[in-house]
C-alpha positions in Angstrom: -21.5 -15.4 33.8 -21.7 -14.1 37.4 -21.8 -10.4 38.2 -18.4 -10.6 39.8 -16.9 -12.1 36.7 -18.6 -9.6 34.4 -17.3 -6.7 36.6 -13.8 -8.2 36.3 -14.1 -8.4 32.6 -15.4 -4.9 32.3 -12.4 -3.7 34.3 -9.9 -5.6 32.1 -11.6 -4.2 29.0 -11.4 -0.6 30.3 -7.7 -0.9 31.0 -7.1 -2.5 27.6 -8.9 0.0 25.4 -7.6 3.2 27.2 -4.0 2.1 26.9 -2.1 3.7 24.0 -2.1 1.7 20.8 -2.4 2.1 17.0 -6.1 2.8 17.1 -5.6 5.4 19.9 -2.8 7.2 18.0 -4.9 7.1 14.8 -7.9 8.7 16.7 -5.6 11.4 18.1 -4.2 12.2 14.7 -7.6 12.3 13.1 -9.0 14.5 15.8 -6.2 17.0 15.6 -6.1 17.1 11.8 -9.3 15.9 10.3 -12.1 16.6 12.8 -14.7 14.7 14.8 -16.6 13.2 11.8 -13.5 11.4 10.6 -12.8 10.3 14.2 -16.2 8.7 14.5 -16.0 7.0 11.1 -12.6 5.7 11.7 -13.6 4.5 15.2 -16.6 2.7 13.6 -14.2 1.0 11.2 -12.0 0.0 14.1 -14.8 -1.6 16.2 -16.1 -3.5 13.1 -12.6 -4.8 12.8 -12.7 -5.9 16.4 -16.0 -7.6 15.8 -14.4 -9.4 12.8 -11.6 -10.7 15.1 -14.1 -11.7 17.7 -16.1 -13.7 15.1 -12.8 -15.4 14.0 -12.1 -16.2 17.7 -15.6 -17.7 18.2 -15.1 -19.8 15.1 -11.7 -21.0 16.3 -9.9 -19.3 13.4 -8.0 -17.0 15.8 -6.7 -20.1 17.6 -5.5 -21.3 14.2 -3.7 -18.1 13.7 -2.0 -18.4 17.1 -1.1 -22.0 16.4 0.4 -21.4 13.0 3.6 -19.5 13.0 3.3 -18.6 9.3 -0.2 -17.2 9.5 0.5 -15.3 12.7 3.7 -13.8 11.2 1.8 -12.8 8.0 -0.8 -10.9 10.0 1.9 -9.4 12.2 4.0 -8.2 9.4 1.0 -6.8 7.4 -0.1 -4.8 10.4 3.4 -3.6 11.2 4.0 -2.6 7.6 0.7 -0.6 7.4 1.4 1.3 10.6 4.9 2.2 9.4 3.3 3.3 6.1 0.9 5.6 8.1 3.9 7.0 10.0 6.0 7.7 6.9 3.0 9.3 5.3 2.6 11.7 8.2 6.4 12.4 8.3 6.3 13.2 4.6 3.4 15.6 5.2 5.6 17.8 7.3 7.1 19.4 4.2 3.7 19.9 2.6 2.2 21.9 5.4 1.5 25.5 4.4 1.4 28.6 6.6 -2.4 28.1 6.6 -1.9 24.7 8.1 -3.5 23.1 5.0 -1.9 19.8 3.9 -1.5 19.7 0.1 -1.8 15.9 0.1 -4.5 13.3 -0.6 -5.8 13.9 3.0 -7.9 16.8 1.9 -9.6 14.8 -0.8 -10.1 11.5 1.0 -13.5 10.0 1.3 -15.0 9.0 4.7 -15.1 5.5 3.3 -11.3 5.5 3.2 -11.1 6.5 6.9 -13.5 3.7 7.7 -11.4 1.1 5.9 -8.2 2.5 7.5 -9.7 2.1 11.0 -10.9 -1.4 10.1 -7.5 -2.5 8.7 -5.6 -1.1 11.8 -7.8 -3.2 14.0 -8.0 -6.4 11.9 -4.2 -6.6 11.4 -3.2 -5.9 15.0 -2.1 -9.2 16.7 -2.9 -7.9 20.2 -6.7 -8.1 19.8 -6.3 -11.6 18.3 -4.4 -12.7 21.4 -7.0 -10.9 23.6 -10.0 -12.6 22.1 -8.4 -16.0 21.9 -6.5 -16.2 25.1 -8.4 -14.0 27.5 -12.0 -14.4 26.5 -12.2 -18.0 27.6 -11.0 -17.1 31.1 -14.3 -15.3 31.7 -16.7 -17.7 30.1 -19.0 -19.8 32.2 -19.3 -23.1 30.4 -22.5 -24.0 32.3 -24.3 -21.2 30.6 -24.8 -20.5 26.8 -21.3 -19.6 25.6 -22.5 -17.8 22.4 -24.6 -15.4 24.4 -21.7 -14.6 26.7 -19.3 -14.2 23.8 -21.7 -11.7 22.1 -22.1 -9.8 25.3 -18.3 -9.6 25.9 -17.7 -8.5 22.3 -20.3 -5.8 22.5 -18.8 -4.5 25.8 -15.3 -4.4 24.2 -16.6 -2.7 21.1 -18.5 -0.1 23.1 -15.5 0.7 25.3 -13.3 0.9 22.2 -15.6 3.3 20.4 -16.0 5.5 23.4 -12.3 5.5 24.1 -11.3 6.4 20.5 -14.0 9.1 20.3 -12.8 10.6 23.5 -9.2 10.7 22.5 -10.2 12.2 19.1 -12.4 14.8 20.8 -9.7 15.9 23.2 -7.2 16.1 20.3 -9.7 18.2 18.3 -10.2 20.5 21.3 -6.5 21.1 21.3 -6.2 21.7 17.6 -5.8 25.4 18.1 -2.2 24.6 18.6 -2.2 23.4 15.0 -2.7 26.9 13.7 1.0 27.5 14.4 3.0 26.2 11.5 5.8 25.0 13.7 3.4 23.2 16.1 1.8 21.5 13.2 5.0 20.3 11.8 6.2 19.0 15.2 2.8 17.2 15.6 3.3 15.4 12.3 6.8 14.5 13.3 5.8 13.1 16.7 2.7 11.3 15.5 4.5 9.9 12.5 7.4 8.7 14.7 4.9 7.1 17.1 3.2 5.1 14.3 6.6 4.0 13.0 7.6 2.9 16.5 4.3 1.2 17.1 4.6 -0.7 13.8 8.2 -1.7 14.7 7.0 -2.9 18.2 4.4 -5.2 16.7 7.2 -7.1 15.1 8.3 -8.3 18.6 4.8 -9.6 19.5 5.1 -13.4 20.0 2.4 -16.1 19.8 1.0 -17.5 23.1 2.6 -20.8 24.0 
């Protein structure tokens, strides 16, 4: 892979990971509500999910997903349903927010492991990374050089950018969490973030297979 091609790939990755999506909205929500530790754990789960999709792509399984209407639809509907579930959960929490801004829900007692799994699942069931790894990765590969090495490098770059992007979004949200001390602001935040997750889940339903 030449330096020019690598630079082009890095630029594409940067644009891809900073654009709003399910993982970004999750990072913002966790940053505002749960703090930096949860953001980092969830982001780690997300990039492991991306690595899982990259491995599938390298093994040709992602191509099978794109080729099979049934399999692709199954992944799409699972991802959409989970995002809608997250949104509904946040919307329901509006009525459980006290004047001390403490949510009397399972959020307070959740383990870090559950946030890791949540981040992983959001990534692994999102059709967009599947399309990215399967359709876009090959455009940057130099078949005259070891393909596996290039694939690993491209995956690590994508994972690194994703982790930094999610951590940054989460950090900025945490810095602004003083707004959450106001009960009305907290409720509106949950309404907006819940609505965004429901909308993102619904939008996934319109993603189509390549070709």
